[in-house]
N, CA, C and O atoms as a DFTB+ gen file, in Angstrom:
788 C
 N C O
     1  1       7.964      14.636     -17.868
     2  2       7.081      13.581     -17.162
     3  2       6.211      14.793     -16.546
     4  3       6.698      15.869     -16.200
     5  1       4.952      14.473     -16.471
     6  2       3.873      15.494     -15.848
     7  2       4.126      15.250     -14.101
     8  3       4.641      14.338     -13.453
     9  1       3.569      16.379     -13.786
    10  2       3.647      16.374     -12.131
    11  2       2.759      14.938     -11.512
    12  3       1.729      14.391     -11.905
    13  1       3.624      14.670     -10.463
    14  2       2.784      13.600     -10.033
    15  2       1.887      14.093      -8.768
    16  3       2.376      14.651      -7.785
    17  1       0.253      13.752      -8.964
    18  2      -0.525      14.059      -7.924
    19  2      -0.508      13.250      -6.726
    20  3      -0.945      13.814      -5.723
    21  1      -0.033      11.844      -6.574
    22  2       0.006      10.954      -5.614
    23  2       1.002       9.920      -5.957
    24  3       1.083       9.405      -7.072
    25  1       1.789       9.628      -4.906
    26  2       3.018       8.488      -5.012
    27  2       2.070       7.349      -3.845
    28  3       1.878       7.537      -2.643
    29  1       1.635       6.243      -4.648
    30  2       0.812       5.242      -4.035
    31  2       2.119       3.894      -3.892
    32  3       2.631       3.278      -4.827
    33  1       2.358       3.759      -2.597
    34  2       3.310       2.501      -2.334
    35  2       2.806       1.341      -1.372
    36  3       2.393       1.443      -0.217
    37  1       2.950       0.243      -2.140
    38  2       2.865      -0.924      -1.168
    39  2       3.821      -1.337      -0.833
    40  3       4.888      -1.232      -1.437
    41  1       3.604      -1.978       0.360
    42  2       4.680      -2.222       1.203
    43  2       4.878      -3.972       1.046
    44  3       3.920      -4.686       0.751
    45  1       5.770      -4.325       1.203
    46  2       5.921      -5.739       1.013
    47  2       7.548      -6.201       1.341
    48  3       8.276      -5.430       1.965
    49  1       7.964      -7.321       0.936
    50  2       9.340      -7.955       0.893
    51  2       9.953      -8.474      -0.363
    52  3       9.489      -9.557      -0.719
    53  1      10.803      -8.010      -1.053
    54  2      10.917      -8.652      -2.465
    55  2      11.675     -10.055      -2.445
    56  3      12.246     -10.347      -1.394
    57  1      11.727     -10.880      -3.430
    58  2      11.892     -12.296      -3.754
    59  2      10.750     -13.389      -3.571
    60  3       9.787     -13.159      -2.839
    61  1      10.881     -14.480      -4.203
    62  2       9.863     -15.381      -4.428
    63  2       9.281     -15.962      -2.942
    64  3       8.129     -16.372      -2.805
    65  1      10.378     -15.918      -1.760
    66  2      10.084     -16.448      -0.644
    67  2       8.955     -15.558      -0.028
    68  3       8.407     -16.044       0.961
    69  1       8.565     -14.465      -0.407
    70  2       7.747     -13.328       0.044
    71  2       6.363     -13.458      -0.579
    72  3       5.348     -13.113       0.027
    73  1       6.355     -13.957      -1.787
    74  2       5.489     -13.428      -2.701
    75  2       4.224     -14.031      -2.291
    76  3       4.132     -15.258      -2.290
    77  1       2.963     -13.092      -1.845
    78  2       1.851     -13.720      -1.404
    79  2       1.364     -14.067       0.005
    80  3       0.281     -14.552       0.334
    81  1       2.514     -13.672       0.839
    82  2       2.397     -14.041       2.324
    83  2       1.802     -12.375       2.739
    84  3       1.833     -11.347       2.062
    85  1       1.300     -12.613       4.060
    86  2       0.459     -11.540       4.645
    87  2       1.118     -10.443       4.644
    88  3       0.516      -9.426       4.301
    89  1       2.431     -10.368       5.002
    90  2       3.172      -8.818       5.226
    91  2       3.473      -8.308       3.701
    92  3       4.127      -7.277       3.547
    93  1       3.048      -8.952       2.721
    94  2       3.214      -8.257       1.188
    95  2       1.933      -8.233       0.658
    96  3       1.833      -8.273      -0.568
    97  1       0.735      -8.166       1.477
    98  2      -0.627      -7.659       1.001
    99  2      -0.474      -6.233       0.481
   100  3      -1.370      -5.847      -0.269
   101  1       0.416      -5.477       0.732
   102  2       0.750      -3.951       0.071
   103  2       1.017      -4.205      -1.228
   104  3       0.280      -3.829      -2.140
   105  1       2.333      -5.008      -1.428
   106  2       2.468      -5.292      -2.996
   107  2       1.245      -5.761      -3.928
   108  3       0.937      -5.231      -4.996
   109  1       0.591      -6.882      -3.304
   110  2      -0.622      -7.763      -3.799
   111  2      -1.539      -6.425      -3.980
   112  3      -2.409      -6.562      -4.840
   113  1      -1.512      -5.382      -3.444
   114  2      -2.965      -4.449      -3.656
   115  2      -2.255      -3.388      -4.949
   116  3      -2.967      -2.746      -5.721
   117  1      -1.149      -3.375      -4.975
   118  2      -0.498      -2.630      -6.304
   119  2      -0.676      -3.233      -7.404
   120  3      -1.236      -2.700      -8.362
   121  1      -0.261      -4.317      -7.404
   122  2      -0.249      -5.273      -8.610
   123  2      -1.831      -5.374      -8.824
   124  3      -2.200      -5.459      -9.995
   125  1      -2.624      -5.373      -8.009
   126  2      -4.149      -5.556      -8.406
   127  2      -4.612      -4.398      -9.141
   128  3      -5.435      -4.395     -10.056
   129  1      -3.903      -3.273      -8.568
   130  2      -4.365      -1.795      -9.312
   131  2      -3.662      -1.790     -10.479
   132  3      -4.217      -1.179     -11.392
   133  1      -2.606      -2.289     -10.725
   134  2      -1.678      -2.339     -11.877
   135  2      -2.526      -3.328     -13.062
   136  3      -2.613      -2.918     -14.219
   137  1      -3.029      -4.429     -12.722
   138  2      -3.703      -5.370     -13.686
   139  2      -5.367      -4.440     -13.713
   140  3      -5.924      -4.442     -14.811
   141  1      -5.854      -3.943     -12.936
   142  2      -7.451      -3.256     -12.958
   143  2      -6.955      -2.230     -13.951
   144  3      -7.549      -2.312     -15.026
   145  1      -6.134      -1.391     -13.899
   146  2      -6.058      -0.382     -14.833
   147  2      -5.223      -0.256     -15.818
   148  3      -4.807       0.836     -16.204
   149  1      -4.859      -1.515     -16.380
   150  2      -3.481      -1.992     -17.151
   151  2      -3.641      -1.072     -18.380
   152  3      -2.551      -0.865     -18.913
   153  1      -4.585      -0.513     -18.931
   154  2      -4.772       0.051     -20.013
   155  2      -4.033       1.621     -19.818
   156  3      -3.377       2.210     -20.677
   157  1      -4.316       2.047     -18.573
   158  2      -3.811       3.227     -18.415
   159  2      -2.431       3.316     -17.439
   160  3      -2.223       4.290     -16.715
   161  1      -1.640       2.306     -17.516
   162  2      -0.514       1.952     -16.964
   163  2       0.680       2.082     -17.793
   164  3       0.767       1.608     -18.926
   165  1       1.621       2.754     -17.182
   166  2       3.043       2.643     -17.835
   167  2       3.951       2.430     -17.068
   168  3       4.219       3.260     -16.199
   169  1       4.800       1.015     -17.223
   170  2       5.887       0.689     -16.429
   171  2       7.203       1.830     -16.368
   172  3       7.566       2.316     -17.439
   173  1       7.647       2.089     -15.555
   174  2       8.658       3.258     -15.403
   175  2      10.096       2.547     -14.694
   176  3      10.127       1.717     -13.785
   177  1      11.065       3.066     -15.312
   178  2      12.448       2.462     -14.430
   179  2      12.944       3.404     -13.536
   180  3      13.362       4.545     -13.732
   181  1      12.814       2.644     -12.371
   182  2      13.033       3.623     -11.140
   183  2      14.033       2.816     -10.345
   184  3      13.933       2.778      -9.118
   185  1      14.736       2.342     -10.813
   186  2      16.224       1.263     -10.672
   187  2      16.842       1.958      -9.252
   188  3      16.882       1.428      -8.142
   189  1      17.382       3.516      -9.692
   190  2      18.120       3.862      -8.482
   191  2      17.319       4.212      -7.082
   192  3      17.873       4.603      -6.054
   193  1      16.091       4.020      -7.227
   194  2      15.470       4.145      -6.052
   195  2      15.041       2.826      -5.470
   196  3      14.358       2.675      -4.457
   197  1      15.580       1.813      -6.317
   198  2      15.008       0.503      -5.707
   199  2      13.685      -0.006      -5.596
   200  3      13.331      -0.847      -4.770
   201  1      12.953       0.544      -6.474
   202  2      11.323       0.320      -6.521
   203  2      10.973      -0.266      -7.783
   204  3      11.553       0.095      -8.808
   205  1      10.180      -1.039      -7.795
   206  2       9.175      -1.318      -9.073
   207  2       8.132      -0.163      -9.240
   208  3       7.424       0.144      -8.281
   209  1       8.030       0.459     -10.400
   210  2       7.298       1.635     -10.461
   211  2       6.268       1.384     -11.792
   212  3       6.567       0.593     -12.686
   213  1       4.973       2.201     -11.789
   214  2       4.098       2.127     -12.930
   215  2       3.481       3.748     -12.590
   216  3       3.235       4.218     -11.479
   217  1       3.345       4.330     -13.778
   218  2       2.480       5.695     -13.927
   219  2       1.000       5.246     -14.137
   220  3       0.625       4.670     -15.158
   221  1       0.340       5.503     -13.279
   222  2      -1.117       5.246     -13.688
   223  2      -1.613       6.742     -14.119
   224  3      -1.560       7.686     -13.331
   225  1      -2.023       6.835     -15.245
   226  2      -2.981       8.152     -15.960
   227  2      -4.467       7.962     -15.319
   228  3      -5.398       7.413     -15.908
   229  1      -4.520       8.489     -14.063
   230  2      -6.056       8.244     -13.637
   231  2      -7.196       8.786     -14.207
   232  3      -7.036       9.215     -15.350
   233  1      -8.402       8.894     -13.686
   234  2      -9.736       9.477     -14.198
   235  2      -9.219      11.457     -13.743
   236  3      -8.262      11.839     -13.070
   237  1      -9.968      12.032     -14.224
   238  2      -9.419      13.498     -14.086
   239  2      -7.946      13.927     -14.613
   240  3      -7.336      14.985     -14.460
   241  1      -7.628      12.856     -15.217
   242  2      -6.059      13.278     -15.507
   243  2      -5.078      13.404     -14.507
   244  3      -4.100      14.136     -14.657
   245  1      -5.308      12.647     -13.364
   246  2      -4.662      12.641     -12.096
   247  2      -3.268      11.858     -12.505
   248  3      -3.452      10.965     -13.332
   249  1      -2.042      12.022     -12.112
   250  2      -1.034      11.283     -12.406
   251  2      -0.681      10.824     -11.250
   252  3      -0.347      11.579     -10.337
   253  1      -0.712       9.474     -11.135
   254  2      -0.167       8.812      -9.874
   255  2       1.047       7.513     -10.139
   256  3       0.978       6.474     -10.797
   257  1       1.917       7.988      -9.479
   258  2       3.243       6.838      -9.633
   259  2       2.800       5.583      -8.549
   260  3       2.675       5.878      -7.360
   261  1       2.626       4.527      -8.887
   262  2       2.368       3.393      -8.014
   263  2       4.030       2.974      -7.832
   264  3       4.876       3.254      -8.682
   265  1       4.330       2.223      -6.508
   266  2       5.654       2.004      -6.417
   267  2       5.476       0.809      -5.651
   268  3       4.384       0.671      -5.100
   269  1       6.359      -0.097      -5.511
   270  2       6.919      -1.644      -4.789
   271  2       8.395      -1.277      -4.372
   272  3       9.336      -1.326      -5.165
   273  1       8.498      -0.926      -3.125
   274  2      10.160      -0.697      -2.855
   275  2      10.623      -2.207      -2.537
   276  3      10.095      -3.103      -1.879
   277  1      11.860      -2.127      -3.292
   278  2      12.746      -3.716      -3.076
   279  2      13.516      -3.541      -2.039
   280  3      14.474      -4.313      -2.013
   281  1      13.422      -2.631      -0.976
   282  2      14.645      -2.594       0.155
   283  2      14.156      -3.178       1.177
   284  3      14.341      -2.722       2.306
   285  1      13.417      -4.338       0.940
   286  2      12.736      -4.961       2.110
   287  2      11.977      -3.963       3.034
   288  3      12.122      -2.743       2.955
   289  1      11.129      -4.611       3.941
   290  2       9.882      -3.662       4.728
   291  2      10.568      -2.981       5.729
   292  3       9.750      -2.216       6.238
   293  1      11.724      -2.856       6.309
   294  2      12.423      -2.117       7.449
   295  2      12.774      -1.035       6.599
   296  3      12.411       0.041       7.075
   297  1      13.414      -0.936       5.394
   298  2      14.159       0.123       4.874
   299  2      13.087       0.666       3.830
   300  3      13.655       1.202       2.878
   301  1      11.857       0.681       3.745
   302  2      10.854       1.074       2.985
   303  2      11.262       2.635       2.723
   304  3      11.373       3.135       1.604
   305  1      11.455       3.281       3.911
   306  2      11.356       4.688       3.603
   307  2      12.662       5.337       2.739
   308  3      12.612       6.345       2.033
   309  1      13.535       4.706       2.924
   310  2      14.504       5.107       2.059
   311  2      14.344       5.035       0.333
   312  3      14.890       5.871      -0.387
   313  1      13.561       3.972      -0.171
   314  2      12.871       4.051      -1.355
   315  2      11.970       5.373      -1.580
   316  3      12.010       6.149      -2.535
   317  1      11.232       5.409      -0.554
   318  2      10.031       6.640      -0.780
   319  2      10.538       7.708      -0.823
   320  3      10.076       8.583      -1.555
   321  1      11.744       7.933       0.042
   322  2      12.214       9.066       0.147
   323  2      13.046       9.823      -1.276
   324  3      13.090      10.963      -1.741
   325  1      13.549       8.698      -1.578
   326  2      14.331       8.856      -3.129
   327  2      13.020       9.370      -4.174
   328  3      13.080      10.374      -4.884
   329  1      12.165       8.692      -4.110
   330  2      10.986       8.861      -5.123
   331  2      10.476      10.253      -4.894
   332  3      10.379      11.034      -5.840
   333  1      10.145      10.593      -3.668
   334  2       9.633      12.013      -3.544
   335  2      10.789      12.663      -3.860
   336  3      10.486      13.501      -4.710
   337  1      11.742      12.705      -3.665
   338  2      13.032      13.871      -4.360
   339  2      12.891      13.891      -5.608
   340  3      12.551      14.984      -6.059
   341  1      13.076      12.809      -6.561
   342  2      13.143      12.565      -8.106
   343  2      11.661      13.438      -8.315
   344  3      11.669      14.624      -8.642
   345  1      10.812      12.915      -8.153
   346  2       9.257      13.338      -8.804
   347  2       8.495      14.508      -7.844
   348  3       7.332      14.851      -8.055
   349  1       9.229      14.999      -6.889
   350  2       8.887      16.397      -6.039
   351  2       7.668      15.921      -5.679
   352  3       6.685      16.474      -6.172
   353  1       7.488      14.843      -4.784
   354  2       6.349      14.794      -3.835
   355  2       6.310      14.906      -2.578
   356  3       7.051      14.263      -1.835
   357  1       5.347      15.828      -2.141
   358  2       5.406      15.874      -0.769
   359  2       4.878      14.736       0.246
   360  3       4.118      13.870      -0.187
   361  1       5.206      14.738       1.341
   362  2       4.492      13.833       2.355
   363  2       3.072      13.654       2.142
   364  3       2.546      12.559       1.949
   365  1       2.474      14.756       2.184
   366  2       1.008      14.675       2.286
   367  2      -0.009      14.048       0.638
   368  3      -1.220      13.968       0.429
   369  1       1.101      13.746      -0.156
   370  2       0.605      13.037      -1.195
   371  2       1.029      11.560      -1.468
   372  3       0.805      10.898      -2.481
   373  1       1.567      11.262      -0.549
   374  2       1.983       9.809      -0.393
   375  2       0.824       9.116       0.393
   376  3       0.197       9.528       1.368
   377  1       0.698       7.729      -0.435
   378  2      -0.630       6.884       0.352
   379  2       0.537       5.583       0.141
   380  3       1.247       5.332      -0.833
   381  1       0.411       4.870       1.500
   382  2       1.104       3.747       2.039
   383  2       0.304       2.608       2.254
   384  3      -0.326       2.527       3.309
   385  1       0.236       1.721       1.411
   386  2      -0.577       0.259       1.485
   387  2       0.102      -0.626       2.234
   388  3       1.113      -1.036       1.663
   389  1      -0.147      -1.212       3.648
   390  2       0.502      -2.038       4.648
   391  2      -0.575      -2.991       5.114
   392  3      -1.770      -2.790       4.901
   393  1      -0.139      -3.940       5.699
   394  2      -0.800      -5.123       6.431
   395  2      -1.014      -4.515       7.690
   396  3      -0.193      -3.694       8.097
   397  1      -2.301      -4.898       8.555
   398  2      -2.536      -4.415       9.623
   399  2      -3.012      -5.373      10.397
   400  3      -4.196      -5.686      10.266
   401  1      -2.097      -6.107      11.466
   402  2      -2.656      -6.982      12.602
   403  2      -4.106      -6.777      13.070
   404  3      -4.983      -7.633      13.180
   405  1      -4.167      -5.526      13.309
   406  2      -5.392      -5.165      14.284
   407  2      -6.678      -5.077      13.531
   408  3      -7.693      -4.586      14.025
   409  1      -6.610      -5.566      12.318
   410  2      -7.863      -5.628      11.732
   411  2      -7.808      -7.065      11.022
   412  3      -6.868      -7.638      10.470
   413  1      -9.293      -7.492      11.250
   414  2      -9.407      -9.192      10.366
   415  2      -9.087      -8.985       9.004
   416  3      -9.236      -7.918       8.409
   417  1      -8.538     -10.289       8.414
   418  2      -8.732     -10.329       6.838
   419  2     -10.167      -9.674       6.401
   420  3     -11.294      -9.823       6.873
   421  1      -9.618      -8.797       5.181
   422  2     -10.971      -8.503       4.715
   423  2     -11.403      -7.290       4.982
   424  3     -12.254      -6.772       4.260
   425  1     -10.950      -6.734       5.920
   426  2     -11.649      -5.144       6.542
   427  2     -10.134      -4.208       5.711
   428  3      -8.985      -4.650       5.686
   429  1     -10.419      -3.384       5.341
   430  2      -9.759      -2.478       5.028
   431  2     -10.255      -0.919       5.514
   432  3     -11.435      -0.627       5.707
   433  1      -9.143      -0.007       5.667
   434  2      -9.499       1.182       6.380
   435  2      -8.523       2.177       6.090
   436  3      -7.331       1.871       6.082
   437  1      -8.937       3.429       5.834
   438  2      -8.258       4.659       4.987
   439  2      -7.855       5.692       6.157
   440  3      -8.776       6.021       6.905
   441  1      -6.884       6.108       6.340
   442  2      -6.353       7.012       7.676
   443  2      -5.485       7.937       7.020
   444  3      -4.957       7.685       5.937
   445  1      -5.299       9.168       7.748
   446  2      -4.285      10.345       7.434
   447  2      -3.345      10.350       8.796
   448  3      -3.935      10.680       9.825
   449  1      -2.306      10.103       8.877
   450  2      -1.470      10.351       9.809
   451  2      -1.471       9.566      10.865
   452  3      -1.721       8.422      10.483
   453  1      -1.281       9.623      12.261
   454  2      -1.449       8.990      13.354
   455  2      -0.534       8.216      13.727
   456  3       0.604       8.556      13.404
   457  1      -0.683       7.070      14.435
   458  2       0.368       6.464      14.956
   459  2       1.048       5.591      14.067
   460  3       0.865       5.897      12.889
   461  1       1.969       4.339      14.304
   462  2       2.544       3.777      13.503
   463  2       2.293       2.394      14.166
   464  3       2.920       1.510      13.583
   465  1       1.735       2.062      14.962
   466  2       1.297       0.532      15.555
   467  2       2.416      -0.551      15.525
   468  3       2.242      -1.720      15.179
   469  1       3.630       0.020      15.951
   470  2       4.937      -1.060      16.050
   471  2       5.061      -1.470      14.387
   472  3       5.798      -2.439      14.207
   473  1       4.486      -0.913      13.202
   474  2       4.835      -1.584      11.994
   475  2       6.374      -1.150      11.543
   476  3       6.567       0.037      11.278
   477  1       6.977      -1.669      11.494
   478  2       8.308      -1.544      11.140
   479  2       8.761      -0.398       9.368
   480  3       9.594       0.457       9.066
   481  1       7.808      -0.988       8.800
   482  2       7.704      -0.319       7.338
   483  2       7.185       1.225       7.395
   484  3       7.581       2.122       6.651
   485  1       6.226       1.346       8.423
   486  2       5.837       2.766       8.559
   487  2       6.638       3.475       9.390
   488  3       6.637       4.701       9.282
   489  1       7.424       2.866      10.317
   490  2       8.305       3.599      10.839
   491  2       9.629       3.973      10.105
   492  3      10.339       4.755      10.737
   493  1       9.985       3.664       9.182
   494  2      11.060       3.811       8.198
   495  2      10.487       4.710       7.494
   496  3      11.317       5.563       7.178
   497  1       9.354       4.953       7.052
   498  2       8.972       6.079       6.108
   499  2       8.537       7.117       6.892
   500  3       8.580       8.234       6.377
   501  1       8.027       6.990       8.290
   502  2       8.199       8.122       8.789
   503  2       9.305       8.834       9.510
   504  3       9.149       9.950      10.005
   505  1      10.569       8.070       9.561
   506  2      11.740       8.492       9.838
   507  2      12.270       9.181       8.585
   508  3      12.764      10.307       8.642
   509  1      12.179       8.618       7.666
   510  2      12.901       9.361       6.290
   511  2      12.162      10.400       5.810
   512  3      12.739      11.353       5.287
   513  1      10.847      10.361       5.915
   514  2       9.862      11.651       5.069
   515  2      10.304      12.781       6.176
   516  3      10.376      13.925       5.729
   517  1      10.645      12.577       7.728
   518  2      10.528      13.240       8.552
   519  2       8.979      13.770       9.294
   520  3       8.819      14.765      10.002
   521  1       7.941      12.755       8.871
   522  2       6.657      13.135       9.480
   523  2       5.884      11.824       9.137
   524  3       6.148      10.978       8.283
   525  1       4.835      11.883      10.052
   526  2       3.720      10.858      10.015
   527  2       2.701      10.970       9.174
   528  3       1.904      10.063       8.930
   529  1       2.680      12.264       8.619
   530  2       1.442      12.871       8.039
   531  2       1.396      12.332       6.561
   532  3       1.574      13.051       5.578
   533  1       1.204      11.337       6.531
   534  2       0.788      10.591       5.007
   535  2      -0.246       9.663       5.070
   536  3      -0.560       9.143       6.141
   537  1      -0.925       9.353       3.793
   538  2      -1.942       8.700       3.935
   539  2      -1.444       7.199       4.148
   540  3      -0.311       6.824       3.847
   541  1      -2.599       6.250       4.800
   542  2      -2.193       5.057       4.831
   543  2      -3.460       4.267       4.548
   544  3      -4.500       4.673       5.067
   545  1      -3.485       3.195       3.792
   546  2      -4.518       2.301       3.425
   547  2      -4.143       0.854       4.180
   548  3      -3.277       0.108       3.724
   549  1      -4.824       0.585       5.263
   550  2      -4.621      -0.375       6.298
   551  2      -5.325      -1.640       5.780
   552  3      -6.548      -1.526       5.707
   553  1      -4.841      -2.746       5.428
   554  2      -5.095      -3.998       4.879
   555  2      -4.940      -4.954       6.245
   556  3      -3.876      -5.132       6.837
   557  1      -6.438      -5.620       6.675
   558  2      -6.269      -6.402       7.363
   559  2      -5.776      -7.875       7.504
   560  3      -6.490      -8.763       7.038
   561  1      -4.654      -8.176       8.091
   562  2      -4.662      -9.522       8.284
   563  2      -4.858     -10.489       9.332
   564  3      -4.707     -11.710       9.337
   565  1      -5.196      -9.745      10.141
   566  2      -5.865     -10.453      11.635
   567  2      -4.687     -10.889      12.581
   568  3      -3.612     -11.295      12.139
   569  1      -4.931     -10.789      13.713
   570  2      -3.703     -11.463      14.584
   571  2      -3.702     -13.202      14.494
   572  3      -4.614     -13.970      14.189
   573  1      -2.430     -13.438      14.852
   574  2      -2.457     -14.955      14.952
   575  2      -3.116     -15.768      16.082
   576  3      -3.350     -15.240      17.169
   577  1      -3.402     -17.000      15.833
   578  2      -3.986     -17.901      16.479
   579  2      -3.156     -17.830      17.965
   580  3      -1.939     -17.756      17.799
   581  1      -3.494     -17.837      19.052
   582  2      -2.853     -17.918      20.616
   583  2      -1.642     -19.242      20.181
   584  3      -1.918     -20.279      19.578
   585  1      -0.253     -18.815      20.704
   586  2       0.511     -19.756      20.674
   587  2       1.406     -19.501      19.378
   588  3       2.470     -20.117      19.428
   589  1       1.240     -18.826      18.369
   590  2       1.651     -18.616      17.002
   591  2       2.564     -17.399      17.143
   592  3       2.078     -16.374      17.620
   593  1       3.784     -17.422      16.788
   594  2       4.453     -16.294      16.615
   595  2       4.282     -15.062      15.783
   596  3       4.426     -15.241      14.573
   597  1       4.024     -13.932      16.156
   598  2       3.443     -13.148      15.047
   599  2       4.330     -12.864      13.755
   600  3       3.840     -12.474      12.694
   601  1       5.976     -13.153      13.998
   602  2       6.734     -12.870      12.834
   603  2       6.331     -14.219      11.602
   604  3       6.137     -14.095      10.393
   605  1       6.306     -15.477      12.459
   606  2       5.453     -16.352      11.405
   607  2       4.273     -16.278      10.979
   608  3       3.973     -16.960       9.998
   609  1       3.446     -15.565      11.505
   610  2       2.093     -15.548      10.876
   611  2       2.159     -14.173       9.914
   612  3       1.225     -13.995       9.133
   613  1       3.015     -13.415       9.953
   614  2       2.991     -12.245       8.797
   615  2       3.755     -12.818       7.670
   616  3       3.617     -12.375       6.530
   617  1       4.566     -13.801       7.957
   618  2       5.323     -14.037       6.778
   619  2       4.648     -15.399       6.244
   620  3       5.293     -16.024       5.402
   621  1       3.418     -15.906       6.656
   622  2       2.666     -16.878       6.113
   623  2       1.878     -16.644       4.989
   624  3       1.446     -15.539       4.660
   625  1       1.665     -17.868       4.307
   626  2       0.716     -17.481       2.776
   627  2      -0.724     -17.479       3.362
   628  3      -0.906     -17.934       4.491
   629  1      -1.743     -16.985       2.634
   630  2      -3.244     -16.979       2.904
   631  2      -3.611     -18.356       2.690
   632  3      -3.012     -18.971       1.808
   633  1      -4.650     -19.023       3.473
   634  2      -5.083     -19.968       3.311
   635  2      -6.159     -20.147       2.211
   636  3      -6.797     -19.168       1.825
   637  1      -6.416     -21.650       1.591
   638  2      -7.315     -21.375       0.498
   639  2      -8.794     -20.767       0.738
   640  3      -9.447     -20.207      -0.143
   641  1      -9.185     -20.950       1.970
   642  2     -10.449     -20.725       2.562
   643  2     -10.518     -18.956       2.913
   644  3     -11.528     -18.271       3.073
   645  1      -9.340     -18.614       2.951
   646  2      -9.413     -17.052       2.749
   647  2      -9.541     -16.554       1.663
   648  3      -9.893     -15.374       1.679
   649  1      -9.360     -17.089       0.551
   650  2      -9.096     -16.318      -0.814
   651  2     -10.329     -15.471      -1.053
   652  3     -10.017     -14.394      -1.561
   653  1     -11.544     -15.603      -0.863
   654  2     -12.561     -14.797      -0.966
   655  2     -12.510     -13.693      -0.289
   656  3     -12.861     -12.729      -0.969
   657  1     -12.145     -13.386       1.024
   658  2     -11.878     -12.300       1.791
   659  2     -10.707     -11.452       1.187
   660  3     -10.734     -10.224       1.095
   661  1      -9.751     -12.199       0.818
   662  2      -8.542     -11.370       0.605
   663  2      -9.097     -10.727      -0.954
   664  3      -8.970      -9.520      -1.165
   665  1      -9.562     -11.416      -1.745
   666  2     -10.114     -11.081      -2.967
   667  2     -10.838      -9.490      -2.762
   668  3     -10.354      -8.485      -3.282
   669  1     -11.780      -9.485      -2.115
   670  2     -13.028      -8.587      -1.728
   671  2     -12.016      -7.462      -1.140
   672  3     -12.116      -6.283      -1.480
   673  1     -11.128      -7.882      -0.319
   674  2     -10.344      -6.838       0.557
   675  2      -9.269      -5.900      -0.843
   676  3      -9.059      -4.688      -0.810
   677  1      -8.830      -6.701      -1.771
   678  2      -8.281      -6.065      -2.852
   679  2      -8.877      -5.334      -3.504
   680  3      -8.259      -4.332      -3.862
   681  1     -10.290      -5.477      -3.947
   682  2     -11.112      -4.766      -4.800
   683  2     -11.484      -3.606      -4.019
   684  3     -11.394      -2.488      -4.527
   685  1     -11.924      -3.775      -2.749
   686  2     -12.392      -2.454      -1.974
   687  2     -11.234      -1.481      -1.981
   688  3     -11.366      -0.258      -2.033
   689  1      -9.864      -2.263      -1.913
   690  2      -8.978      -1.190      -1.203
   691  2      -8.712      -0.428      -2.655
   692  3      -8.753       0.801      -2.712
   693  1      -8.418      -1.296      -3.902
   694  2      -8.509      -0.440      -4.899
   695  2      -9.345       0.587      -5.573
   696  3      -8.906       1.524      -6.241
   697  1     -10.464       0.346      -5.358
   698  2     -11.703       1.247      -5.534
   699  2     -11.463       2.712      -4.196
   700  3     -11.478       3.890      -4.555
   701  1     -11.295       2.363      -2.967
   702  2     -10.816       3.379      -2.222
   703  2      -9.716       4.175      -2.386
   704  3      -9.708       5.339      -1.986
   705  1      -8.534       3.523      -3.084
   706  2      -7.588       4.474      -3.522
   707  2      -7.902       5.172      -4.814
   708  3      -7.574       6.332      -5.065
   709  1      -8.610       4.312      -5.666
   710  2      -9.017       5.432      -6.803
   711  2      -9.731       6.450      -6.053
   712  3      -9.213       7.514      -6.390
   713  1     -10.590       6.657      -5.269
   714  2     -11.828       7.401      -4.822
   715  2     -10.760       8.514      -4.520
   716  3     -10.830       9.613      -5.070
   717  1      -9.559       8.121      -3.435
   718  2      -8.937       8.771      -2.514
   719  2      -8.249      10.043      -3.652
   720  3      -8.234      11.227      -3.316
   721  1      -7.793       9.640      -4.794
   722  2      -6.943      10.115      -5.697
   723  2      -7.707      11.259      -6.575
   724  3      -7.217      12.270      -7.079
   725  1      -9.003      10.815      -6.604
   726  2      -9.843      11.404      -7.524
   727  2     -10.858      12.510      -6.803
   728  3     -11.156      13.619      -7.246
   729  1     -11.200      12.031      -5.847
   730  2     -12.544      12.674      -4.914
   731  2     -12.105      13.149      -3.322
   732  3     -12.774      13.990      -2.722
   733  1     -10.926      12.518      -2.733
   734  2     -10.594      13.057      -1.704
   735  2     -10.860      11.927      -0.629
   736  3     -11.625      11.000      -0.895
   737  1     -10.173      12.026       0.669
   738  2     -10.320      11.452       1.597
   739  2     -11.899      10.989       2.078
   740  3     -12.238       9.806       2.060
   741  1     -12.585      11.816       2.400
   742  2     -13.915      11.718       2.952
   743  2     -14.772      10.467       1.826
   744  3     -15.481       9.556       2.252
   745  1     -14.507      10.703       0.528
   746  2     -15.377       9.671      -0.386
   747  2     -14.601       8.413      -0.330
   748  3     -15.142       7.340      -0.599
   749  1     -13.333       8.499       0.015
   750  2     -12.857       7.125       0.090
   751  2     -13.065       6.583       1.108
   752  3     -13.287       5.376       1.012
   753  1     -13.086       7.125       2.336
   754  2     -13.446       6.449       3.491
   755  2     -15.217       5.948       3.467
   756  3     -15.730       4.842       3.634
   757  1     -15.744       7.133       3.219
   758  2     -17.266       6.595       3.203
   759  2     -17.476       5.492       2.222
   760  3     -18.597       5.071       2.507
   761  1     -17.015       4.792       1.223
   762  2     -16.914       3.709       0.349
   763  2     -16.195       2.608       0.956
   764  3     -16.593       1.506       0.578
   765  1     -15.052       2.601       1.965
   766  2     -14.323       1.515       2.362
   767  2     -14.879       1.361       3.458
   768  3     -15.354       0.249       3.688
   769  1     -14.982       2.311       4.365
   770  2     -15.527       1.979       5.777
   771  2     -16.918       1.627       5.969
   772  3     -17.450       1.414       7.059
   773  1     -17.586       1.570       4.582
   774  2     -19.135       1.199       4.765
   775  2     -19.401      -0.646       4.560
   776  3     -20.434      -1.310       4.648
   777  1     -17.975      -1.047       4.259
   778  2     -18.193      -2.723       4.392
   779  2     -18.899      -3.047       5.591
   780  3     -18.538      -2.605       6.682
   781  1     -19.852      -3.770       5.449
   782  2     -20.673      -4.311       6.760
   783  2     -19.948      -5.524       7.548
   784  3     -20.470      -5.935       8.584
   785  1     -18.736      -6.106       7.062
   786  2     -18.179      -7.269       7.292
   787  2     -17.243      -6.740       8.507
   788  3     -16.486      -7.519       9.087
């Protein structure tokens, strides 16, 4: 197995109940990448890590491991710590894709390190990796309407009229991740953050 340049992990919850819910937009982004780069993808057996995994032979011969932890959101860090150990990946090579309440649907932002914004998946990863210094791809899902519980909101499906914004966000995130892995964070930010919406 060649050396892994980046571990790209989409966060979500396993099982049919959670498919295509707002909290699973990280899974959706990974699956978009797998479909987008299908010719360069190889499915891996990562059973002991409790993750679904793909090896992406990206541009410039970069090797990226894409993963969907199957541990449920709150324990995502355990799966990532195992993968980092198996593939000798350092925290600053980890890219975590997650839902973000503080961004409206369609917005995508890239950052390195920083706060955890109360996100249980990020808390688990920071605890298990022993640092907050990893990349994040923040996928906006917006805050709920007044009177709607946040948990209910994040576990709800996207409405039909939101599909265009969702599709645009997935496309933008996928290209931003490709740029991050090949040209670095500044190139990724220049592209992703230029979104006028």
